[in-house]
N, C-alpha and C positions, 0 to 999 in steps of 0.2 A: 553328880549325874543322877537324874530322876529315873525311877522305875516306870515301866510301862503300866497302863491301866490293867487292873485285874479283870479276868474274863467275866466274873460275876457282876462287877460294877458296870462293865460294858453292856451286859445283858439287861441289867436294871435300867441303864440309861436308855436303851432301845425301847424298853417297855414304856417308860415315861414319855418318850418322844411319840410313841404310838398312841398313847392316851391323849396327848395334846393334839395330835393330828386328827384323831377321831372327834374330839371336842370341836375343833375348827370346822371339820366337814359337816358335823351335825348342825352347827350354827349356819353354815352356808346353805344347807338344804332347807332349814327352817325359814331363813330370810327369803330364799328363792320361792318357796311355797307361798309365803305371805304376799310377796310381790306379784306372783302369778294370780293369786286370788283377787288382788286389788285390780289388776288389769282386766281379768275376765269378768268380774262383777260390775265394774264401771259404775253406772248409775245405781245399781242395786247393792252396792257395797254396804251402805248404812243398814239396809234391811238384813243383809247377811250377818253383820256384826250383831244386830239385835237378836237374830236367830241363834247365834253362837252363845250369847249371854243367857238366853232362855234355856238352851240345851245344857249349859253348864250348871243350871239351877242356881244362878246368882240372883240374889234378892232384887226383884224388879223395883222395889221401893227405895233402894240405896241411891242416895243423891249423887254419889260419885259415878255410879253406873249410868244414871240418867244424864249427867253432865257429859260423860264420854259419848253416849249415843247422840246427844244434841250436837256436839262438836263434829263428830264424824258426818252427820247428816248435812252440815253446813259446808263441808269441804267440796270445792268444785271438782268435777271428774278430771279436768286437765291437771289440777294440782295433785290429785291422787296418782295419776300416771307419771308425773314428774318424780314424786316420792318413790314410786315403785321402780323407776329407772335407777335412782340412787341406791335403792335397796338391792337391786340386781347387781350393781357394781360392787357394793359392799360384800355381797354373797360371793362374787367372783374372787375378791381378795381373800376371804376366808377359805374358799375352796383351794386357791393357790397355796396358801399357807399349809392347810391340812394335808392336801395331796402330796405336796413337797416333803413334808415331814414323814408321811406314811411311806413314801418311796425312798426315804433315807437320803434325800438330797441335802448336801451340806449348806447350800445357799438358802434353803428354806428356814434353817435355824436363824440365820442373819436377818432374812426377810421378816420373819415372825417377831424377832426382837425389835426391829425398826418400826413395823406397823403397830404392833400391840403397845410398845413403849410410847409411841407418838400419841396414843389416846389416853395415857395415864393422866397427863395434866388436865385434860377435859373432864375426866372422871373425878379428879380431885375438886375441880371447880364446881361440878354438879353436886358433890357431897357438901361443899361449903354452902351452896345455895339452899339445899334441902337434903339432909341426911336421911336416907331410908336404908332398910336392911338389904334390899335388892341392889342399890347402888354400891353400898359398902361391900357386899358379897362379890359383885362383879369386879370391883376394884381389887379386892384381895386375890381373886382367881387370876386376873390379868397380870397383876404385879408378881405373883408367884411364878407364872409362866415366864415372864421376862427375866426374873432373877435366876430361875432354874436354867433357862437356855444360856444366859451369860456365863453362869458357873460351868455348864457343860462344855461350852465353846472354849473357855479358858482351860479346862481340864484336858480337853482333846489337844489343844495347842501345846500344853506343857508335856503331854505324853509323847508328842512327836519331836520335841526338842532333842532328847538324847540321841535319836536316830540321826538327826541332822548334824549334831555335834560329832558323832562317831564317824560320819561320812567325811567330815572335814579333816579328821586326824589320820 
């Protein structure tokens, strides 16, 4: 017969779930903001990106920055709107994950494991194509979230078994 979870471990688990929830909500707000800017700016999006680059004091002679600005300028407005729609949908998924975790909904843990876990193979593929610190960091964070949530779900299930076994006797 297993012992119930210690109250301090439950409190720690709740804090970690809160942090994961906040992380997901911040990602949702960030993506929704970007998508909104793309939709509102429309034809002026490329000039807005140029203004942001200047505002961040990024070296204007940097060939990567210039390549980015040229690529953005060539994207048709319709394509930008389609991308922003996808970004809004992705933001909605993040918001669902985050708010569900913040509201302590048990389904949100499963939902987050499924959604976040489903993107890990894509992140691995991207790292194989070109390994960058950002890609590797994103993969580590997402993998840690999935592993933690799976561990937490298993621990919760194990702590409920003794009560179920006692009810049967």
